[in-house]
Each structure stands twice: as structure tokens, then as C-alpha cells.
C-alpha positions as YAML, in Angstrom:
chain: A
units: angstrom
residues:
- id: 1
  name: MET
  ca: [19.19, -22.94, 17.02]
- id: 2
  name: LEU
  ca: [19.71, -21.05, 20.28]
- id: 3
  name: TRP
  ca: [18.45, -17.66, 18.90]
- id: 4
  name: ARG
  ca: [15.38, -19.22, 17.14]
- id: 5
  name: ASN
  ca: [14.46, -20.81, 20.33]
- id: 6
  name: ILE
  ca: [14.62, -17.52, 22.28]
- id: 7
  name: ARG
  ca: [12.40, -15.91, 19.46]
- id: 8
  name: LEU
  ca: [9.78, -18.65, 20.03]
- id: 9
  name: GLU
  ca: [9.81, -18.38, 23.69]
- id: 10
  name: GLN
  ca: [9.34, -14.54, 23.65]
- id: 11
  name: GLU
  ca: [6.33, -15.08, 21.37]
- id: 12
  name: GLU
  ca: [4.75, -17.46, 24.02]
- id: 13
  name: HIS
  ca: [4.50, -14.41, 26.51]
- id: 14
  name: LEU
  ca: [2.02, -12.68, 23.90]
- id: 15
  name: SER
  ca: [-1.46, -12.58, 24.31]
- id: 16
  name: LYS
  ca: [-3.48, -15.68, 23.67]
- id: 17
  name: LEU
  ca: [-5.22, -13.55, 20.91]
- id: 18
  name: ALA
  ca: [-1.94, -12.80, 19.14]
- id: 19
  name: THR
  ca: [-0.79, -14.50, 15.96]
- id: 20
  name: LYS
  ca: [2.21, -16.62, 16.57]
- id: 21
  name: SER
  ca: [4.91, -17.08, 13.95]
- id: 22
  name: LYS
  ca: [4.79, -20.77, 14.69]
- id: 23
  name: ASP
  ca: [1.22, -20.89, 13.67]
- id: 24
  name: SER
  ca: [1.67, -19.18, 10.24]
- id: 25
  name: LEU
  ca: [-0.07, -20.46, 7.37]
- id: 26
  name: GLY
  ca: [3.36, -20.23, 5.41]
- id: 27
  name: ARG
  ca: [4.70, -18.90, 2.43]
- id: 28
  name: VAL
  ca: [4.09, -19.88, -1.33]
- id: 29
  name: LEU
  ca: [7.57, -21.26, -1.57]
- id: 30
  name: PHE
  ca: [8.90, -23.06, 1.46]
- id: 31
  name: GLU
  ca: [11.98, -21.36, 3.09]
- id: 32
  name: GLU
  ca: [14.07, -22.71, 5.83]
- id: 33
  name: PRO
  ca: [13.36, -20.79, 9.17]
- id: 34
  name: CYS
  ca: [15.93, -17.89, 10.18]
- id: 35
  name: VAL
  ca: [17.93, -18.98, 13.35]
- id: 36
  name: LEU
  ca: [17.70, -15.36, 14.64]
- id: 37
  name: ARG
  ca: [14.43, -13.85, 13.29]
- id: 38
  name: CYS
  ca: [10.94, -14.78, 13.24]
- id: 39
  name: ASP
  ca: [9.11, -15.17, 9.79]
- id: 40
  name: PHE
  ca: [7.26, -12.10, 10.46]
- id: 41
  name: GLU
  ca: [10.33, -9.84, 11.25]
- id: 42
  name: ARG
  ca: [11.90, -11.27, 8.24]
- id: 43
  name: ASP
  ca: [8.95, -10.25, 6.16]
- id: 44
  name: ALA
  ca: [9.13, -6.58, 7.60]
- id: 45
  name: ASN
  ca: [12.87, -6.44, 6.78]
- id: 46
  name: ARG
  ca: [12.03, -7.44, 3.18]
- id: 47
  name: ILE
  ca: [9.62, -4.76, 2.62]
- id: 48
  name: LEU
  ca: [11.75, -2.12, 4.23]
- id: 49
  name: TYR
  ca: [14.65, -3.01, 2.14]
- id: 50
  name: SER
  ca: [12.77, -3.01, -1.15]
- id: 51
  name: GLU
  ca: [13.09, -0.57, -3.91]
- id: 52
  name: ASP
  ca: [9.15, -0.21, -3.86]
- id: 53
  name: PHE
  ca: [9.23, 0.96, -0.41]
- id: 54
  name: ARG
  ca: [11.99, 3.46, -1.13]
- id: 55
  name: ARG
  ca: [9.86, 5.14, -3.73]
- id: 56
  name: LEU
  ca: [7.06, 5.84, -1.38]
- id: 57
  name: ARG
  ca: [9.13, 9.03, -0.28]
- id: 58
  name: HIS
  ca: [8.40, 10.55, -3.56]
- id: 59
  name: LYS
  ca: [4.73, 9.41, -3.94]
- id: 60
  name: THR
  ca: [1.68, 11.70, -3.02]
- id: 61
  name: GLN
  ca: [-0.24, 11.25, 0.18]
- id: 62
  name: VAL
  ca: [-2.75, 13.99, -0.68]
- id: 63
  name: PHE
  ca: [-0.76, 17.10, -2.01]
- id: 64
  name: PHE
  ca: [1.20, 15.67, -4.88]
- id: 65
  name: ASN
  ca: [4.69, 16.50, -6.09]
- id: 66
  name: ALA
  ca: [4.87, 19.12, -3.10]
- id: 67
  name: LYS
  ca: [7.67, 21.40, -3.25]
- id: 68
  name: ASN
  ca: [7.28, 21.93, 0.67]
- id: 69
  name: ASP
  ca: [9.28, 19.59, 2.74]
- id: 70
  name: HIS
  ca: [6.97, 19.56, 5.35]
- id: 71
  name: ILE
  ca: [3.94, 18.14, 3.47]
- id: 72
  name: CYS
  ca: [3.24, 14.46, 3.96]
- id: 73
  name: THR
  ca: [4.47, 11.87, 1.55]
- id: 74
  name: ARG
  ca: [3.28, 8.27, 1.07]
- id: 75
  name: MET
  ca: [6.27, 7.09, 2.97]
- id: 76
  name: GLU
  ca: [5.75, 9.39, 5.99]
- id: 77
  name: HIS
  ca: [2.09, 8.07, 5.95]
- id: 78
  name: VAL
  ca: [3.25, 4.47, 6.08]
- id: 79
  name: LEU
  ca: [5.75, 5.14, 9.02]
- id: 80
  name: TYR
  ca: [2.94, 6.87, 10.85]
- id: 81
  name: VAL
  ca: [0.90, 3.82, 10.54]
- id: 82
  name: ASN
  ca: [3.63, 1.64, 11.73]
- id: 83
  name: SER
  ca: [4.39, 3.74, 14.71]
- id: 84
  name: ILE
  ca: [0.75, 4.15, 15.98]
- id: 85
  name: SER
  ca: [-0.14, 0.56, 15.25]
- id: 86
  name: ASN
  ca: [2.98, -0.56, 17.36]
- id: 87
  name: SER
  ca: [1.97, 1.62, 20.27]
- id: 88
  name: ILE
  ca: [-1.41, -0.17, 20.46]
- id: 89
  name: CYS
  ca: [-0.04, -3.41, 19.57]
- id: 90
  name: ARG
  ca: [2.52, -3.35, 22.28]
- id: 91
  name: THR
  ca: [0.06, -2.33, 24.92]
- id: 92
  name: LEU
  ca: [-2.67, -5.06, 23.67]
- id: 93
  name: ASN
  ca: [0.22, -7.57, 23.80]
- id: 94
  name: LEU
  ca: [-0.23, -8.76, 20.18]
- id: 95
  name: ASN
  ca: [2.60, -9.44, 17.72]
- id: 96
  name: GLN
  ca: [4.53, -6.29, 16.95]
- id: 97
  name: ASP
  ca: [6.69, -8.19, 14.00]
- id: 98
  name: LEU
  ca: [3.50, -9.05, 12.23]
- id: 99
  name: VAL
  ca: [1.82, -5.53, 12.74]
- id: 100
  name: SER
  ca: [5.19, -3.98, 11.37]
- id: 101
  name: ALA
  ca: [5.25, -6.02, 8.32]
- id: 102
  name: ILE
  ca: [1.59, -5.15, 7.42]
- id: 103
  name: ALA
  ca: [1.92, -1.57, 8.27]
- id: 104
  name: LEU
  ca: [5.27, -1.06, 6.17]
- id: 105
  name: GLY
  ca: [3.88, -3.05, 3.32]
- id: 106
  name: HIS
  ca: [0.46, -1.86, 3.09]
- id: 107
  name: ASP
  ca: [1.06, 0.95, 0.38]
- id: 108
  name: ILE
  ca: [3.91, -0.62, -1.66]
- id: 109
  name: GLY
  ca: [1.66, -0.69, -4.62]
- id: 110
  name: HIS
  ca: [0.23, 2.81, -4.41]
- id: 111
  name: ALA
  ca: [0.21, 4.59, -7.69]
- id: 112
  name: PRO
  ca: [1.70, 8.11, -8.23]
- id: 113
  name: PHE
  ca: [-0.37, 11.08, -7.22]
- id: 114
  name: GLY
  ca: [-2.23, 9.33, -4.43]
- id: 115
  name: HIS
  ca: [-5.80, 8.29, -4.86]
- id: 116
  name: SER
  ca: [-6.03, 10.80, -7.78]
- id: 117
  name: GLY
  ca: [-3.53, 8.67, -9.61]
- id: 118
  name: GLU
  ca: [-5.20, 5.36, -8.58]
- id: 119
  name: LYS
  ca: [-8.48, 6.45, -9.96]
- id: 120
  name: ALA
  ca: [-6.99, 7.91, -13.31]
- id: 121
  name: LEU
  ca: [-5.19, 4.44, -13.66]
- id: 122
  name: SER
  ca: [-8.12, 2.42, -12.92]
- id: 123
  name: LEU
  ca: [-10.13, 4.51, -15.62]
- id: 124
  name: CYS
  ca: [-7.29, 3.77, -18.33]
- id: 125
  name: LEU
  ca: [-7.24, 0.27, -17.47]
- id: 126
  name: ASN
  ca: [-11.07, -0.33, -17.68]
- id: 127
  name: LYS
  ca: [-11.28, 1.50, -20.79]
- id: 128
  name: VAL
  ca: [-9.05, -1.03, -22.51]
- id: 129
  name: ASN
  ca: [-10.18, -4.30, -20.52]
- id: 130
  name: SER
  ca: [-13.67, -3.81, -19.01]
- id: 131
  name: GLU
  ca: [-12.98, -6.78, -16.56]
- id: 132
  name: LEU
  ca: [-10.18, -4.93, -15.03]
- id: 133
  name: THR
  ca: [-9.92, -2.22, -12.54]
- id: 134
  name: PHE
  ca: [-6.94, -0.69, -10.26]
- id: 135
  name: LYS
  ca: [-6.95, -0.84, -6.54]
- id: 136
  name: HIS
  ca: [-3.95, -0.16, -4.70]
- id: 137
  name: GLU
  ca: [-4.27, -2.79, -1.98]
- id: 138
  name: TYR
  ca: [-4.53, -5.50, -4.78]
- id: 139
  name: HIS
  ca: [-1.58, -4.10, -6.43]
- id: 140
  name: SER
  ca: [0.36, -4.05, -3.20]
- id: 141
  name: LEU
  ca: [-0.23, -7.65, -3.07]
- id: 142
  name: ARG
  ca: [0.91, -7.90, -6.80]
- id: 143
  name: VAL
  ca: [3.96, -5.98, -5.87]
- id: 144
  name: ALA
  ca: [4.65, -8.27, -3.06]
- id: 145
  name: ASP
  ca: [3.92, -11.44, -4.87]
- id: 146
  name: ARG
  ca: [5.39, -10.79, -8.29]
- id: 147
  name: LEU
  ca: [6.82, -7.48, -8.96]
- id: 148
  name: SER
  ca: [9.37, -6.91, -6.34]
- id: 149
  name: LYS
  ca: [12.74, -8.49, -6.24]
- id: 150
  name: ARG
  ca: [14.71, -9.62, -3.22]
- id: 151
  name: ILE
  ca: [18.56, -9.69, -3.54]
- id: 152
  name: SER
  ca: [20.28, -12.08, -1.16]
- id: 153
  name: ASN
  ca: [23.79, -13.44, -1.28]
- id: 154
  name: GLU
  ca: [24.21, -12.01, -4.79]
- id: 155
  name: LYS
  ca: [21.56, -13.91, -6.40]
- id: 156
  name: ILE
  ca: [18.26, -12.39, -7.48]
- id: 157
  name: HIS
  ca: [15.12, -14.19, -6.49]
- id: 158
  name: ASN
  ca: [12.50, -13.63, -9.05]
- id: 159
  name: ARG
  ca: [10.15, -16.27, -8.14]
- id: 160
  name: CYS
  ca: [7.09, -15.09, -6.04]
- id: 161
  name: GLY
  ca: [8.49, -11.60, -5.31]
- id: 162
  name: LEU
  ca: [9.00, -11.13, -1.53]
- id: 163
  name: ASN
  ca: [7.78, -14.43, -0.80]
- id: 164
  name: LEU
  ca: [5.76, -13.19, 2.33]
- id: 165
  name: THR
  ca: [3.91, -15.23, 4.61]
- id: 166
  name: TYR
  ca: [0.15, -15.40, 4.12]
- id: 167
  name: GLU
  ca: [-0.63, -13.38, 7.38]
- id: 168
  name: VAL
  ca: [1.37, -10.64, 5.97]
- id: 169
  name: ARG
  ca: [-0.07, -10.72, 2.61]
- id: 170
  name: ASP
  ca: [-3.63, -10.92, 3.74]
- id: 171
  name: GLY
  ca: [-2.98, -7.82, 5.89]
- id: 172
  name: ILE
  ca: [-1.76, -6.00, 3.14]
- id: 173
  name: VAL
  ca: [-4.48, -6.67, 0.65]
- id: 174
  name: SER
  ca: [-6.95, -6.22, 3.45]
- id: 175
  name: HIS
  ca: [-5.90, -3.00, 4.75]
- id: 176
  name: CYS
  ca: [-8.31, -0.76, 3.01]
- id: 177
  name: GLY
  ca: [-11.53, -0.08, 5.08]
- id: 178
  name: GLU
  ca: [-13.38, 2.16, 2.61]
- id: 179
  name: ASN
  ca: [-16.45, 1.96, 4.86]
- id: 180
  name: TYR
  ca: [-16.04, 5.08, 7.23]
- id: 181
  name: SER
  ca: [-18.51, 3.66, 9.58]
- id: 182
  name: GLU
  ca: [-16.35, 0.60, 10.22]
- id: 183
  name: TYR
  ca: [-14.68, 0.89, 13.56]
- id: 184
  name: ASP
  ca: [-15.31, -2.56, 15.18]
- id: 185
  name: LEU
  ca: [-12.97, -5.37, 13.60]
- id: 186
  name: GLN
  ca: [-12.81, -8.84, 14.43]
- id: 187
  name: ALA
  ca: [-10.59, -11.17, 12.21]
- id: 188
  name: ASP
  ca: [-12.21, -13.61, 9.82]
- id: 189
  name: LYS
  ca: [-10.44, -16.87, 10.49]
- id: 190
  name: SER
  ca: [-12.48, -18.70, 7.75]
- id: 191
  name: LYS
  ca: [-10.26, -17.02, 4.93]
- id: 192
  name: LYS
  ca: [-8.05, -19.36, 2.95]
- id: 193
  name: PRO
  ca: [-4.80, -18.47, 1.40]
- id: 194
  name: GLU
  ca: [-5.86, -19.99, -2.02]
- id: 195
  name: ASP
  ca: [-8.47, -17.49, -2.13]
- id: 196
  name: ILE
  ca: [-6.53, -14.32, -1.46]
- id: 197
  name: TYR
  ca: [-6.94, -13.01, -5.21]
- id: 198
  name: THR
  ca: [-10.58, -13.76, -5.44]
- id: 199
  name: THR
  ca: [-11.74, -12.53, -2.11]
- id: 200
  name: GLU
  ca: [-13.25, -8.96, -2.02]
- id: 201
  name: HIS
  ca: [-11.21, -8.05, 0.96]
- id: 202
  name: ARG
  ca: [-12.91, -4.48, 1.41]
- id: 203
  name: LEU
  ca: [-16.18, -6.20, 2.26]
- id: 204
  name: VAL
  ca: [-14.59, -8.96, 5.02]
- id: 205
  name: MET
  ca: [-12.23, -8.65, 7.74]
- id: 206
  name: PRO
  ca: [-8.83, -9.44, 7.84]
- id: 207
  name: TYR
  ca: [-7.33, -12.97, 8.74]
- id: 208
  name: THR
  ca: [-5.53, -11.60, 11.75]
- id: 209
  name: LEU
  ca: [-6.43, -9.32, 14.83]
- id: 210
  name: GLU
  ca: [-3.10, -7.64, 13.96]
- id: 211
  name: ALA
  ca: [-4.22, -6.77, 10.49]
- id: 212
  name: CYS
  ca: [-7.49, -5.57, 11.82]
- id: 213
  name: LEU
  ca: [-5.55, -3.12, 14.03]
- id: 214
  name: VAL
  ca: [-3.56, -1.92, 10.99]
- id: 215
  name: ARG
  ca: [-6.86, -1.47, 9.01]
- id: 216
  name: LEU
  ca: [-8.29, 1.00, 11.48]
- id: 217
  name: VAL
  ca: [-4.96, 2.85, 12.41]
- id: 218
  name: ASP
  ca: [-4.75, 3.58, 8.61]
- id: 219
  name: LYS
  ca: [-7.78, 6.00, 9.00]
- id: 220
  name: ILE
  ca: [-6.56, 7.28, 12.47]
- id: 221
  name: ALA
  ca: [-2.95, 7.96, 10.71]
- id: 222
  name: TYR
  ca: [-4.30, 10.03, 8.00]
- id: 223
  name: VAL
  ca: [-7.42, 12.05, 9.19]
- id: 224
  name: GLY
  ca: [-5.55, 14.44, 11.42]
- id: 225
  name: ARG
  ca: [-2.27, 14.58, 9.25]
- id: 226
  name: ASP
  ca: [-4.14, 15.57, 6.14]
- id: 227
  name: ILE
  ca: [-5.78, 18.60, 8.08]
- id: 228
  name: GLU
  ca: [-2.17, 19.58, 9.24]
- id: 229
  name: ASP
  ca: [-1.25, 19.56, 5.36]
- id: 230
  name: ALA
  ca: [-4.21, 21.40, 4.44]
- id: 231
  name: ILE
  ca: [-3.67, 24.15, 6.92]
- id: 232
  name: ARG
  ca: [0.04, 24.30, 5.76]
- id: 233
  name: ALA
  ca: [-1.43, 24.67, 2.09]
- id: 234
  name: LYS
  ca: [-3.64, 27.52, 3.47]
- id: 235
  name: LEU
  ca: [-6.94, 25.50, 2.47]
- id: 236
  name: ILE
  ca: [-8.53, 25.34, 5.81]
- id: 237
  name: SER
  ca: [-7.86, 26.23, 9.37]
- id: 238
  name: TYR
  ca: [-8.60, 24.20, 12.62]
- id: 239
  name: ASP
  ca: [-11.51, 26.37, 13.20]
- id: 240
  name: ASP
  ca: [-13.12, 24.89, 10.18]
- id: 241
  name: ILE
  ca: [-13.37, 21.60, 11.75]
- id: 242
  name: ASN
  ca: [-16.83, 21.18, 13.31]
- id: 243
  name: ILE
  ca: [-16.91, 22.12, 16.97]
- id: 244
  name: GLU
  ca: [-18.50, 18.92, 18.15]
- id: 245
  name: THR
  ca: [-16.04, 16.86, 16.37]
- id: 246
  name: ARG
  ca: [-13.15, 18.71, 17.94]
- id: 247
  name: ASN
  ca: [-14.53, 18.59, 21.23]
- id: 248
  name: VAL
  ca: [-14.59, 14.74, 21.11]
- id: 249
  name: LEU
  ca: [-11.39, 14.23, 19.35]
- id: 250
  name: GLY
  ca: [-9.19, 17.21, 19.97]
- id: 251
  name: ARG
  ca: [-8.10, 20.15, 18.08]
- id: 252
  name: THR
  ca: [-4.66, 19.04, 16.90]
- id: 253
  name: ASN
  ca: [-3.30, 16.13, 14.90]
- id: 254
  name: GLY
  ca: [-1.38, 14.92, 18.05]
- id: 255
  name: GLU
  ca: [-4.55, 15.34, 20.34]
- id: 256
  name: MET
  ca: [-6.67, 13.37, 17.93]
- id: 257
  name: ILE
  ca: [-4.26, 10.50, 17.67]
- id: 258
  name: ASN
  ca: [-3.82, 10.40, 21.60]
- id: 259
  name: THR
  ca: [-7.48, 10.27, 21.79]
- id: 260
  name: LEU
  ca: [-8.19, 7.74, 19.26]
- id: 261
  name: VAL
  ca: [-5.16, 5.52, 20.54]
- id: 262
  name: TYR
  ca: [-6.51, 5.58, 24.10]
- id: 263
  name: ASP
  ca: [-9.88, 4.61, 23.05]
- id: 264
  name: VAL
  ca: [-8.70, 1.71, 21.03]
- id: 265
  name: VAL
  ca: [-6.84, 0.55, 23.86]
- id: 266
  name: GLU
  ca: [-9.59, 0.88, 26.39]
- id: 267
  name: ASN
  ca: [-12.10, -0.98, 24.21]
- id: 268
  name: SER
  ca: [-9.96, -3.66, 22.62]
- id: 269
  name: TYR
  ca: [-7.77, -4.83, 25.59]
- id: 270
  name: ASP
  ca: [-8.25, -8.48, 26.17]
- id: 271
  name: THR
  ca: [-10.96, -8.80, 23.66]
- id: 272
  name: ASP
  ca: [-11.08, -10.35, 20.15]
- id: 273
  name: HIS
  ca: [-12.04, -7.13, 18.54]
- id: 274
  name: ILE
  ca: [-10.28, -4.04, 17.53]
- id: 275
  name: ARG
  ca: [-12.66, -1.22, 18.07]
- id: 276
  name: LEU
  ca: [-13.38, 2.42, 19.00]
- id: 277
  name: SER
  ca: [-16.15, 3.39, 21.36]
- id: 278
  name: LEU
  ca: [-19.20, 4.46, 19.75]
- id: 279
  name: GLU
  ca: [-18.64, 8.08, 20.49]
- id: 280
  name: LYS
  ca: [-15.24, 8.09, 19.01]
- id: 281
  name: GLY
  ca: [-15.91, 5.93, 16.06]
- id: 282
  name: GLN
  ca: [-18.63, 7.98, 14.99]
- id: 283
  name: ALA
  ca: [-16.52, 11.32, 15.37]
- id: 284
  name: LEU
  ca: [-13.71, 9.66, 13.37]
- id: 285
  name: LYS
  ca: [-16.17, 8.97, 10.66]
- id: 286
  name: GLU
  ca: [-17.42, 12.58, 10.80]
- id: 287
  name: MET
  ca: [-13.95, 14.04, 10.65]
- id: 288
  name: ILE
  ca: [-13.06, 11.91, 7.69]
- id: 289
  name: LEU
  ca: [-16.59, 13.27, 6.04]
- id: 290
  name: GLN
  ca: [-15.47, 16.70, 6.71]
- id: 291
  name: ASN
  ca: [-11.98, 16.04, 5.27]
- id: 292
  name: ASN
  ca: [-13.59, 14.73, 2.09]
- id: 293
  name: GLU
  ca: [-15.66, 17.96, 1.93]
- id: 294
  name: MET
  ca: [-13.05, 20.34, 2.82]
- id: 295
  name: ILE
  ca: [-9.98, 18.81, 1.44]
- id: 296
  name: TYR
  ca: [-10.44, 16.04, -0.93]
- id: 297
  name: GLN
  ca: [-13.27, 17.57, -2.93]
- id: 298
  name: SER
  ca: [-11.80, 21.09, -2.75]
- id: 299
  name: ASN
  ca: [-11.20, 23.06, -6.08]
- id: 300
  name: LEU
  ca: [-7.57, 22.89, -5.29]
- id: 301
  name: ILE
  ca: [-7.41, 19.08, -5.07]
- id: 302
  name: ARG
  ca: [-9.87, 19.17, -8.39]
- id: 303
  name: HIS
  ca: [-7.37, 21.03, -10.24]
- id: 304
  name: TYR
  ca: [-4.56, 18.48, -9.14]
- id: 305
  name: GLU
  ca: [-6.74, 15.56, -10.30]
- id: 306
  name: LYS
  ca: [-7.18, 17.15, -13.80]
- id: 307
  name: ASN
  ca: [-3.50, 17.25, -14.34]
- id: 308
  name: THR
  ca: [-3.37, 13.76, -12.83]
- id: 309
  name: MET
  ca: [-5.76, 12.35, -15.33]
- id: 310
  name: ASN
  ca: [-3.91, 14.09, -18.08]
- id: 311
  name: THR
  ca: [-0.58, 12.72, -17.09]
- id: 312
  name: VAL
  ca: [-1.62, 9.26, -16.21]
- id: 313
  name: GLU
  ca: [-3.82, 8.90, -19.56]
- id: 314
  name: GLY
  ca: [-1.06, 10.34, -21.64]
- id: 315
  name: LEU
  ca: [1.42, 7.78, -20.25]
- id: 316
  name: PHE
  ca: [-0.97, 4.85, -20.50]
- id: 317
  name: THR
  ca: [-2.03, 5.55, -23.99]
- id: 318
  name: SER
  ca: [1.31, 6.12, -25.35]
- id: 319
  name: LEU
  ca: [2.94, 2.95, -23.65]
- id: 320
  name: TYR
  ca: [0.12, 0.69, -24.45]
- id: 321
  name: THR
  ca: [-0.11, 1.61, -28.03]
- id: 322
  name: GLU
  ca: [3.84, 1.06, -28.36]
- id: 323
  name: LEU
  ca: [3.50, -2.21, -26.39]
- id: 324
  name: THR
  ca: [0.84, -3.61, -28.40]
- id: 325
  name: ASN
  ca: [2.54, -2.93, -31.71]
- id: 326
  name: MET
  ca: [5.66, -4.70, -30.47]
- id: 327
  name: TRP
  ca: [4.16, -7.59, -28.58]
- id: 328
  name: GLU
  ca: [4.17, -10.17, -31.09]
- id: 329
  name: SER
  ca: [7.84, -9.36, -32.35]
- id: 330
  name: PHE
  ca: [9.46, -9.96, -29.06]
- id: 331
  name: PRO
  ca: [11.78, -12.82, -28.82]
- id: 332
  name: TRP
  ca: [9.65, -15.03, -26.92]
- id: 333
  name: GLN
  ca: [11.10, -18.26, -25.56]
- id: 334
  name: SER
  ca: [9.60, -21.77, -25.60]
- id: 335
  name: ASP
  ca: [8.84, -21.49, -21.94]
- id: 336
  name: GLY
  ca: [6.71, -18.50, -22.40]
- id: 337
  name: THR
  ca: [9.05, -15.98, -20.92]
- id: 338
  name: ILE
  ca: [10.72, -13.05, -23.03]
- id: 339
  name: GLY
  ca: [14.28, -13.42, -24.09]
- id: 340
  name: TYR
  ca: [16.75, -10.74, -23.97]
- id: 341
  name: PHE
  ca: [16.56, -7.96, -26.67]
- id: 342
  name: ARG
  ca: [18.13, -4.53, -27.11]
- id: 343
  name: SER
  ca: [15.36, -1.88, -26.38]
- id: 344
  name: VAL
  ca: [17.38, 0.76, -28.64]
- id: 345
  name: ASP
  ca: [16.46, -1.83, -31.63]
- id: 346
  name: TYR
  ca: [12.77, -1.11, -30.96]
- id: 347
  name: SER
  ca: [12.45, 2.49, -30.05]
- id: 348
  name: ASP
  ca: [14.62, 5.95, -30.05]
- id: 349
  name: ASN
  ca: [12.33, 7.28, -27.25]
- id: 350
  name: LYS
  ca: [13.98, 6.98, -24.08]
- id: 351
  name: VAL
  ca: [10.83, 6.57, -22.12]
- id: 352
  name: VAL
  ca: [9.80, 3.69, -24.27]
- id: 353
  name: ARG
  ca: [13.15, 2.30, -24.03]
- id: 354
  name: SER
  ca: [12.99, 2.62, -20.22]
- id: 355
  name: PHE
  ca: [9.88, 0.64, -20.37]
- id: 356
  name: LEU
  ca: [11.09, -2.01, -22.41]
- id: 357
  name: ASN
  ca: [14.11, -2.47, -20.04]
- id: 358
  name: TYR
  ca: [11.71, -2.91, -17.28]
- id: 359
  name: LEU
  ca: [9.89, -5.55, -19.26]
- id: 360
  name: ILE
  ca: [13.04, -7.45, -19.48]
- id: 361
  name: ASP
  ca: [13.97, -6.95, -15.98]
- id: 362
  name: LYS
  ca: [10.54, -8.18, -14.57]
- id: 363
  name: GLY
  ca: [10.49, -11.27, -16.82]
- id: 364
  name: TYR
  ca: [7.13, -10.99, -18.31]
- id: 365
  name: THR
  ca: [5.35, -13.81, -20.14]
- id: 366
  name: LYS
  ca: [3.69, -13.89, -23.29]
- id: 367
  name: ASP
  ca: [0.09, -14.95, -21.32]
- id: 368
  name: GLU
  ca: [0.36, -11.72, -19.15]
- id: 369
  name: LEU
  ca: [-1.85, -8.88, -20.44]
- id: 370
  name: PRO
  ca: [-0.14, -5.82, -22.22]
- id: 371
  name: GLU
  ca: [-2.53, -3.64, -20.26]
- id: 372
  name: ARG
  ca: [-1.76, -5.15, -16.97]
- id: 373
  name: VAL
  ca: [2.16, -4.68, -17.93]
- id: 374
  name: VAL
  ca: [1.66, -1.10, -18.73]
- id: 375
  name: THR
  ca: [-0.37, -0.50, -15.49]
- id: 376
  name: ASP
  ca: [2.43, -2.39, -13.41]
- id: 377
  name: TYR
  ca: [4.92, 0.13, -14.80]
- id: 378
  name: ILE
  ca: [2.94, 3.38, -14.35]
- id: 379
  name: ALA
  ca: [1.87, 2.33, -10.72]
- id: 380
  name: GLY
  ca: [5.44, 2.13, -9.80]
- id: 381
  name: MET
  ca: [6.53, 5.40, -10.97]
- id: 382
  name: THR
  ca: [7.04, 8.30, -8.40]
- id: 383
  name: ASP
  ca: [5.20, 11.62, -9.17]
- id: 384
  name: ALA
  ca: [8.10, 13.37, -10.43]
- id: 385
  name: TYR
  ca: [9.30, 10.52, -12.65]
- id: 386
  name: ALA
  ca: [5.78, 10.17, -14.01]
- id: 387
  name: LEU
  ca: [5.59, 13.85, -14.81]
- id: 388
  name: GLN
  ca: [9.08, 13.69, -16.34]
- id: 389
  name: SER
  ca: [8.11, 10.80, -18.40]
- id: 390
  name: TYR
  ca: [4.88, 12.69, -19.65]
- id: 391
  name: GLU
  ca: [7.12, 15.61, -20.78]
- id: 392
  name: ASP
  ca: [9.67, 13.39, -22.57]
- id: 393
  name: LEU
  ca: [6.95, 11.86, -24.38]
- id: 394
  name: TYR
  ca: [4.85, 14.77, -25.40]
- id: 395
  name: TRP
  ca: [6.80, 17.79, -25.33]
- id: 396
  name: ILE
  ca: [8.30, 19.02, -28.44]
...
């Protein structure tokens, strides 16, 4: 137990505001502590080694299915969030293991084609079931809790996905601060683990200060990087950025990150808030709004979105129709789980067969909704795989 004692001793040197692993509200399924790593470090490792994390390198950030190797992917964005968050976390003396786990896992459930894919998938899902929508942060939690697999000692643990701690799960589902005016965050300690799927996390703060940090840094990481990509795509130039905003934040992505990191540290150090100054916070908001106008709502991105909608809708319609036609004929077992079957006996289409093999692999039960199953499958696709699957379904 020597190593575990050293880890716990190291955490005692953190700020009194830091989240300690010994105070964690725990996992859904109890696990014996590791003698070397703290629970939050184990969570970060589980996410990092998951297949869902690997696929992020082929998922869109803004410009999807890019052929230019220097255009940012979803994985790069996640790594940037992790790097920036850790720089601030180290200075504030918060828990870096917790920050890393949240940062690495915050987008593991993101759909292909970025936010365009997210909107398209949500529209498809809502047409079939008006009570359901698709939000990437909730799906990231679903991936962590249900869909991802952890392989250890040659045994596959299907129960509870990665079985992460509550603090990491809350940080993942709470990371999406859609309110651009939000630059002063304070942890909400009234949140409870049993409410994690019913709370509207966009409207309330995360449970830990470390999760508050990742939620703010998520915006810091993408605002300047998206400008770099837009310049590389010849969509805009740095001179298109409002001069007042440039004077406050800087001209380049590096200058913007440097300015905002220093400001977060200066205004958050030894307080129970993660915040920017009023000047820098409003400048960040203005920069995001400018990006929205110049980049995210540009004609180029709108053309991309049309292709995205066509691809996602085509995949969803075809797979949902196939699945509902087969649903009752599957070899359901007495415990509600699906028994093994040969996908080739159900379809001669390779896309449908691949989907059915996925169904077997994930161990779906009869009480799970077909539309949710189809959404799970499409959300896990990379850009290229989604496009190829669409072609295989519809091209003659």
C-alpha cells in the first residue's frame, strides 16, 4: 500500500479548494482502489485508451472531413483543452488528475461532422420521437456509462461502461457552457449523483471547481484555433477580427490563449471561482460572436451543413427502418438481452450487417428504443465512415 499512501499524501498538498480523490462520491459499481494511481488518474487512463477517444482524430471540429492535415480535428481540440486546463490547474493548485479526466472525456460522445452533425442527428431523432433530442455532452456521458468497453486482464467489462467516478461523469456532462456571457463559474455542491441524467446541466454549474475550469477553457481552446483554421481555409484573415477585440485579447491564437490563461489565474487564484475579468470575459464573448458570424454561419459552412444533413438523415432513415422491421424477430432472451445471431441471415447489405454486429457487441436489451440504438451507432461514426456508409447504402 506504499504507493497509494504516497498518492494520498501528494493530494494533501493541493489547495483546500481542490477536489481530493478520497472525498469522491464514488463509482456506480464499487472497485477496489489501485495501489499506484488515484481514482481520477485511473479514469483519465480509461478514457485515453478507449476506442471512442481514438475515433476523435477522425471527427470534425469545424471544417469536416478535411484533407488538409493542419486543420483541427475533434481530438486535437480535446488535447488543447487538456493542455490549457492543466496549465491553469497547476498554477491554482487544483487536482490535475481530475482536470485531465474531464478534459479528455468531455467530447467522447460527439457526433461526426461536429455541431452540424449534432444538429442533424437531433432533428432525425426528434422526428421519430418528439421527447428525445441529441446533445453531445449527454451522449458523452452515455458513452462513458453505457457504450464504451473496458478491457482488463482479457475480460471485457460490459457493466457500466468505463465505470467512472461521479466527479468525472459530472464534469463531462456539465462541460457545455452554451451561454457565451458565462465567464464566472462557481461549483454547485448541491448536485447529487442520482440526478445526473435529469439535471439540465447547461443551466447549472458543475459539481467541482476542476469541472468549472474545463467548462471555461473549452471556449478558450476553440475560439482562436477556429480562426486559424478559417484563415487556412481562406475564409477570413486576422484583419477581419474587430480591432477592439484584438487589442484586448491579441492578434493570434497563441496571444489569445496567453492573455486568457493569465487572466483566469489572476482572477481565480485562491478563490472558489473560476473566472475571467469583466474586460476579458466580454472580449471572449465578442470573439465567439464574431466567429459565429464570420465562420460558423458562413456560406462555406452552410454548404457543409447541407451535405451533413443529407448524410445523417440518409443513414438514420435507412438504419431505423431496417431495425424496426427486424426488432421483433431478434432472438431475445428471457433476461431481456439479445442473443447471438448471424447478421448475414438478416441482410445482404454490408452497412446493415455492420450495424447488426454492433447491436450484438453492445448487448442491447428489448426495452431500449430502436431510435436511440440507431442514434448511438451514427454518433459513434467518424466523418469518413459515415460518408462511406452513406455511399454504400445509396449509391448504385
